[in-house]
C-alpha positions, 0 to 999 in steps of 0.5 A: 169869223164865226159866231155864237153857236157855231163858234162855240161848236168849233171850240167845242170840237177843237178842245175834243181833238186837243184832249183824245190827241193828249191821250195818244201822246200819254199812252204813246209815252207809257209804252215808251218808257221803262219806268213804271211809276211814270207809266202809272201816271201817263195813264192815270193822266190819259183816262182824266184827258179822255174825261175832259174829252166826254165833258166838251163831248156833253157840252157840244150835244148842248149846242149841235143839235145834230151831234148825237143823232149822227153819233147813232147812226155811226154807231149804228153803220158800225153794227151794221158792219160788224 
């Protein structure tokens, strides 16, 4: 079993995945409902989940020294391709 920083990085990455899965779920529910009230709440909750994912990413940057560089490299590659 991983200990220390590697375990923390795994916890944070899995937490980000869970939050982003929740975003997809709530946005899908918003698309499926015929109730404007339910749609409004689902979209609001999805936005909150995005904030949670951002919180976990912020923590991940603190414990994974490669995360920010990899993210920047990915953004650069997308810019080059598009």
